[in-house]
N, C-alpha and C positions, 0 to 999 in steps of 0.2 A: 549186427551190421559191421562190416570192416571199416577201419579208419581210412581217412582220405588218402594217406600215403600208400596203403595197400591197394586201393582202387587205381591210383596212378601207376604203381609198380606193375599191376596186372595189365593195364592198358599198354604200357611200354613194351612189356614182354610179349603179350599175345597179339596186339594190334600194331605195334610199332609207332604209336602216337601217345601223347600225353596232353590233354586239354583240361587244365584245372577248372576252368569255368563250367565245364559240363558237370563235374561232380558237385561243384558249389550250387548249381541250379537244382540238381536232384535232391541234395540235402536240404536246401531251402524249402522245397515242396513238402518234404516230410515234416520239417520243423513248423511250418505255417499251418499245414492242414491235418497233421497227425498221420501216424503210420498207415492205418487202414485206408483212410481217404486218399492219402498221397499215392499209395500203390494201386488201389483198386480203380480209382477214377482218373487220376491226373497223369499217369505215366504215358499213356498213348498220346495225350495232348502235349506233354513235355517232349516226348521223342520227336513228334512232328515239328514242334517249335525249334528244337535244337537242330534238327536236320535242315530246316529252312534258314536259320540264322547262321549256323556254323558249318554246314555241309554234312555229307554222308559219313565221313570218317568220324566226326564228332557224334553223330547219331549212333554209329556202331559202338563207340566208347560208352555212350549212355546205356545202351542195351547190355553191355558187359557189366556196367555198374549195377544195374537192376538184378542181373543174374547172380552177381556176388552177394547182393543184399538178401536175396531169396535163398542163398546157400546152394545154388545149383553149380556155380563155379566157386571152388574153395581155394584157399591159399596153397593147399597141397597140390591142387591142379596146376596152379601157376608155377609152383616150384618144380613140378614134374616137367612141364614144357620148357621152363627156362634152361634146363640142362641140355637141350638139344636144338633150340631155336637160336640161330646166330643173333648177335646183338644187332638191333635195328636202329641204333643211335645214328643220327645224321652226322656226317663229317663236320668237324669244326674248321677245317681248312677251306678257305674260299676257293671257288672254282678257278679263278685266275691264278692263284698261287699253285694249285694242283697242276694246271696246264704248264706253268713255268717249270715245275719239277719234272714233268714228263719230257719237256723239250731239252732240258739240260741236266740229265741225271748224273753226269760225271764232271760237273763243273768244278767241284772241289778237288778232284783228282788231277785235273788239268793244271790247276794252280800249283799243286805240289810238284808236278813234273818240271814246271818252269823253274822252280827254286833249285832243283837238283842239277839242272844242266849247266 
């Protein structure tokens, strides 16, 4: 089974989301119930619960986690797709700051002109 950081990396690259609690819940199921029981019986229950509590994006992330644990999606697959899927990281600039930047793109150049005149 991949490490948690590999699950998070795959989620970011392939789905554009990272929800650590999803992976913690799935790992907890395996730790508490054992590998066979956790995968054969509880995954559909866990997927449903995650979808209800955290939404459909989190449910997709849980499905990806299980596919990674089963070896259906490998780190090589993630590496392959990471080379041509654009980064899906959300902008760290606040929407209001972004709007200000759009409204006044040449603000600094105007100040420089005033100094030279």
